[in-house]
C-alpha positions in Angstrom: -54.6 -57.5 1.6 -55.8 -56.0 5.0 -58.9 -57.7 7.5 -61.2 -57.7 11.0 -63.2 -60.7 11.2 -64.5 -62.0 13.9 -62.8 -65.0 15.1 -65.3 -67.6 16.2 -66.8 -67.2 12.7 -62.9 -67.8 11.3 -62.3 -70.6 13.0 -65.9 -72.3 12.2 -64.8 -71.5 8.3 -60.9 -72.7 8.8 -61.8 -75.9 10.8 -64.4 -76.7 7.7 -62.4 -75.7 5.0 -59.5 -78.1 6.3 -61.7 -80.9 6.2 -60.5 -81.0 2.4 -57.1 -80.3 2.6 -54.6 -83.0 0.9 -51.8 -85.0 2.7 -50.1 -85.9 -0.6 -46.7 -84.7 -0.4 -46.6 -84.5 -3.7 -48.9 -81.4 -4.2 -47.7 -79.3 -1.5 -50.5 -76.9 -2.9 -53.2 -78.6 -1.6 -52.5 -78.6 2.3 -53.3 -75.1 1.4 -56.3 -73.0 2.2 -56.5 -69.9 -0.5 -58.2 -67.0 1.7 -59.8 -63.9 -0.6 -60.4 -60.9 0.5 -62.9 -58.7 -1.5 -66.6 -56.4 -0.4 -66.9 -57.2 3.2 -66.9 -61.0 2.1 -63.2 -63.2 3.2 -63.7 -66.4 0.8 -61.8 -69.3 2.0 -61.0 -72.3 -0.4 -59.5 -76.3 -0.1 -59.7 -78.6 -2.2 -57.6 -82.2 -2.5 -59.7 -82.6 -6.2 -61.6 -85.6 -4.4 -63.8 -83.1 -2.0 -63.6 -78.9 -2.3 -65.2 -76.1 0.0 -66.1 -72.3 -0.7 -66.8 -70.9 2.6 -67.7 -67.2 2.8 -67.4 -64.8 6.1 -68.2 -61.3 6.6 -65.2 -59.5 7.4 -63.7 -55.8 7.5 -61.8 -55.2 4.5 -59.8 -52.5 4.8 -57.4 -53.4 1.2 -58.6 -56.6 -1.0 -56.3 -59.2 -1.9 -55.6 -63.5 -2.3 -53.4 -65.5 -0.4 -52.8 -69.4 0.1 -51.6 -70.0 3.4 -50.3 -73.9 4.9 -53.8 -74.6 5.9 -52.5 -77.2 9.1 -50.9 -74.0 10.6 -53.2 -70.8 10.0 -56.3 -72.9 11.4 -54.2 -74.1 14.3 -53.0 -70.6 14.7 -56.4 -68.9 15.1 -57.5 -71.3 17.1 -54.8 -70.0 19.9 -55.0 -67.1 19.5 -57.4 -64.4 22.5 -59.9 -62.1 22.1 -62.2 -62.2 19.7 -61.3 -60.9 16.8 -58.4 -61.3 14.3 -57.0 -58.9 12.1 -54.8 -59.7 9.4 -52.2 -58.1 6.8 -50.6 -59.8 4.1 -47.3 -57.8 3.2 -46.9 -59.2 -0.5 -43.5 -57.6 -0.8 -42.3 -60.2 2.2 -44.8 -62.6 1.3 -45.5 -62.8 5.1 -49.3 -62.5 6.6 -49.1 -61.0 10.1 -52.5 -62.3 11.9 -53.1 -60.8 15.3 -55.4 -60.5 18.3 -55.1 -58.7 21.1 -51.1 -59.0 21.7 -50.9 -62.2 20.0 -49.3 -62.4 16.8 -48.4 -65.1 13.9 -46.3 -64.6 10.9 -47.2 -67.1 7.8 -45.0 -67.5 5.1 -47.0 -67.5 2.0 -47.7 -69.5 -1.0 -47.9 -69.3 -4.5 -51.7 -68.4 -4.9 -51.7 -68.6 -9.1 -50.6 -72.5 -8.4 -53.9 -72.8 -6.3 -56.5 -74.8 -8.5 -59.5 -72.5 -7.5 -63.1 -74.1 -7.3 -65.9 -73.1 -9.9 -69.4 -73.8 -8.8 -70.4 -76.0 -11.4 -73.0 -75.0 -14.1 -75.3 -76.3 -16.6 -76.4 -80.0 -15.9 -79.1 -81.3 -13.8 -80.2 -79.6 -10.3 -82.6 -80.0 -7.3 -83.7 -78.8 -4.1 -84.1 -80.5 -0.8 -84.5 -79.2 2.5 -81.5 -79.2 4.7 -83.2 -81.6 7.8 -84.3 -83.9 5.0 -80.8 -84.1 3.7 -79.0 -84.6 6.3 -81.5 -87.2 8.2 -81.3 -89.2 5.0 -77.7 -89.1 4.8 -77.4 -90.1 8.7 -79.6 -93.0 8.2 -77.5 -94.5 5.1 -73.8 -93.2 4.5 -72.6 -95.7 8.3 -73.3 -98.7 6.1 -70.9 -97.3 2.9 -67.8 -99.4 2.7 -64.0 -98.0 3.3 -62.7 -100.7 1.7 -60.6 -98.7 -1.4 -60.4 -102.4 -3.3 -63.9 -101.9 -4.1 -64.6 -97.6 -4.7 -68.1 -98.8 -6.4 -69.1 -99.7 -2.1 -67.3 -96.7 -0.7 -70.1 -94.6 -2.5 -73.7 -94.0 -1.2 -76.3 -94.6 -4.3 -78.7 -91.8 -4.8 -81.7 -91.6 -7.3 -84.2 -89.5 -8.1 -87.3 -90.8 -9.9 -91.1 -89.6 -9.6 -90.3 -87.1 -7.0 -89.3 -90.0 -5.1 -85.6 -89.6 -3.3 -83.8 -92.8 -2.3 -80.3 -92.8 -1.0 -78.9 -96.3 -0.1 -75.6 -97.5 1.1 -74.0 -101.2 1.5 -71.1 -102.8 2.2 -72.0 -106.0 1.0 -72.5 -107.4 4.9 -75.5 -104.7 6.1 -77.1 -102.0 3.6 -79.4 -99.4 4.5 -81.7 -97.7 2.3 -83.7 -94.2 2.9 -86.3 -92.8 1.3 -87.8 -88.9 0.9 -90.2 -87.5 -1.0 -89.3 -84.3 -3.0 -90.3 -81.9 -5.6 -88.2 -82.3 -8.5 -88.8 -83.3 -12.1 -85.2 -84.9 -12.2 -83.9 -88.1 -12.9 -81.1 -88.6 -11.7 -78.7 -91.3 -10.6 -75.5 -91.2 -8.8 -72.9 -92.6 -6.3 -71.7 -90.1 -3.9 -68.6 -90.8 -1.7 -69.9 -91.4 1.6 -67.1 -90.2 2.8 -67.7 -86.4 1.0 -71.9 -86.8 2.5 -70.0 -87.3 5.9 -68.1 -83.9 5.3 -71.1 -82.2 4.4 -72.6 -83.2 7.2 -70.0 -82.1 9.3 -70.6 -78.3 8.4 -74.3 -79.0 8.8 -75.4 -76.3 11.4 -79.3 -76.9 13.1 -79.7 -73.2 12.8 -82.6 -72.0 10.4 -84.3 -74.1 8.2 -83.3 -73.7 4.7 -83.0 -75.0 1.3 -79.9 -76.7 0.0 -79.1 -76.5 -3.8 -78.0 -79.5 -5.6 -76.4 -79.5 -9.3 -74.2 -81.7 -11.2 -72.6 -81.5 -13.8 -70.7 -84.6 -15.8 -68.7 -86.5 -12.9 -68.8 -83.4 -10.3 -71.4 -83.0 -7.9 -72.0 -79.7 -6.3 -74.0 -78.3 -2.7 -75.6 -75.0 -2.1 -76.4 -73.9 1.4 -76.2 -70.7 3.2 -72.5 -69.3 3.1 -71.2 -73.1 1.9 -70.5 -74.1 -1.3 -68.9 -78.2 -1.4 -68.0 -79.6 -4.3 -67.4 -83.5 -4.9 -66.4 -85.6 -7.3 -68.7 -89.0 -8.1 -67.4 -92.4 -8.4 -68.3 -93.7 -11.4 -69.3 -97.7 -11.8 -72.6 -99.5 -12.1 -74.1 -100.1 -8.2 -75.4 -103.0 -7.3 -79.2 -104.2 -7.4 -79.8 -103.5 -3.7 -83.3 -104.1 -3.5 -82.8 -108.0 -4.8 -81.4 -109.0 -1.1 -84.3 -107.7 1.1 -86.3 -110.4 2.4 -89.7 -110.5 1.0 -91.0 -112.7 3.6 -90.4 -113.6 7.2 -90.6 -117.1 9.3 -90.0 -115.5 11.9 -91.0 -111.9 13.0 -89.8 -109.6 16.2 -91.1 -106.9 17.8 -88.9 -105.0 20.4 -88.1 -101.9 22.1 -85.4 -100.5 20.6 -83.9 -98.5 23.0 -83.6 -102.2 25.0 -82.4 -103.9 22.6 -78.7 -101.2 22.1 -78.2 -101.5 25.6 -78.1 -105.3 25.8 -76.1 -105.4 22.9 -73.9 -102.9 24.1 -73.6 -104.4 27.4 -73.1 -107.8 26.0 -70.9 -107.0 23.5 -68.1 -106.3 25.5 -66.9 -109.5 26.3 -66.8 -110.6 22.3 -63.3 -110.3 20.6 -62.2 -107.5 20.5 -59.6 -108.1 17.7 -62.1 -109.5 15.1 -65.8 -109.7 14.5 -67.9 -108.5 17.9 -70.1 -110.9 17.8 -73.3 -111.5 19.6 -75.7 -114.6 19.3 -79.7 -114.2 19.6 -81.5 -117.5 20.7 -84.9 -116.4 19.9 -88.3 -117.7 21.4 -91.0 -116.9 22.7 -91.4 -113.4 24.4 -88.1 -113.1 24.6 -84.7 -112.8 23.2 -81.8 -114.3 25.2 -78.5 -112.3 23.8 -75.5 -113.7 25.2 -71.4 -113.5 24.0 -68.6 -115.5 24.7 -64.8 -115.0 24.4 -62.6 -118.1 26.1 -59.7 -115.2 27.3 -61.9 -112.6 28.6 -65.3 -114.8 30.1 -68.8 -115.0 29.2 -72.0 -112.1 29.0 -75.6 -112.8 28.9 -79.0 -110.9 28.8 -82.5 -111.6 28.6 -85.0 -108.8 26.9 -88.8 -108.9 26.4 -90.0 -109.0 22.6 -92.7 -110.5 20.9 -91.7 -113.0 18.9 -94.1 -114.1 15.7 -93.6 -117.4 14.4 -90.1 -120.0 14.4 -88.1 -120.0 16.8 -84.6 -119.1 16.3 -80.8 -119.4 16.7 -78.8 -116.4 15.3 -75.7 -114.6 15.4 -74.6 -111.1 14.3 -71.9 -108.5 13.9 -72.9 -106.1 17.2 -71.1 -103.2 15.4 -73.9 -103.8 12.9 -76.3 -104.4 15.0 -75.9 -101.1 17.4 -74.9 -98.8 14.1 -78.6 -99.2 13.2 -80.4 -99.1 16.3 -78.3 -95.2 16.8 -79.8 -93.9 13.5 -83.3 -95.0 14.1 -85.8 -93.1 16.1 -88.9 -95.0 16.7 -89.5 -96.9 20.4 -89.8 -100.2 18.4 -88.5 -102.0 16.0 -89.3 -104.6 13.6 -87.1 -107.5 12.5 -87.6 -110.1 9.9 -85.4 -113.4 9.5 -85.9 -116.9 8.0 -82.7 -119.5 8.2 -79.4 -118.4 10.3 -77.8 -117.2 7.8 -80.4 -115.4 5.4 -80.2 -112.0 5.4 -82.0 -110.3 8.1 -84.6 -106.7 7.8 -84.9 -104.4 10.2 -87.6 -101.6 10.3 -88.3 -98.7 12.6 -91.9 -99.0 13.2 -92.2 -95.1 13.1 -90.5 -94.4 9.9 -91.4 -96.5 7.2 -89.3 -95.0 4.8 -86.3 -96.6 6.2 -85.0 -99.8 6.1 -81.7 -102.2 7.3 -81.0 -105.2 6.0 -77.8 -107.5 7.8 -76.0 -110.4 7.0 -76.1 -112.9 10.3 -72.4 -114.0 10.8 -71.3 -118.3 11.0 -72.7 -118.9 15.5 -69.2 -120.0 17.3 -71.5 -121.3 19.8 
């Protein structure tokens, strides 16, 4: 097995493949990256059985072959090599891969390639196609709201539904909810729970070059994404996703229209004084024409700020987890947002005035004022 290829492309491929490496000590083969050289292509594979990647890179193949090497050391070695081109030469008799660039050389022992669980592209099932910028936008605006609590696996996923040429994705940790919708040309009818971790890794793989379509295919409990030289597969989460539409407020006693950037900056500054070991809560006093925001920590001090706002309806005092406010402001793009409120512990709806497809709901916290 012998080939040469561009170091930058090799590093990018290895970095992406490493996202699927396992850290389980009882399955050492899953810590390896499978390298297959054929037909002027170097194919990289890695999987931890939850997610898996296939990445194809153009290369000059002098001798075809396949090998599995320690993912960690392969990535680190190639990244540290000088020069712009990498030479790879595997001596099967010695079970050693020689990796070099300029005058720098590494020798890495191979793993048992026969034990590697090679990834097969999904066949059959249901599929649909979506534009890359649309898919990654919808992921960015929802996946951040998913839970990281492994005791509630359903909440660690993003719910995806396609019906009547409308794609909808939602994520919640039961304290906040993000929903985004997208028009799509598809005859499919789909209801899936996709691990948020997998969607975030998929977003990491996205490079904003030429626009391209992404083919998404489901077969049993697996989902595959294919675009460009990348194929990713993930295991779906089993279970019933909650009916999140029930918690979206249908009316409001108070509505606030405010500049998004001003609110983001004010909450970010004020939350500096909030509890660093618990919920970083900030308190809102909503009055005619203004929102007074403050945070009080008996051990540190107090911060407060006022911003202008168009307030319609009743005045209200309410407290929020500052992180939940900041996260939402960062994924929105419009200049103005609309906040719909009722009582001080009722769910609050936040909408981007320039994106009617995005809805965010946050549960207030009990005020410490």
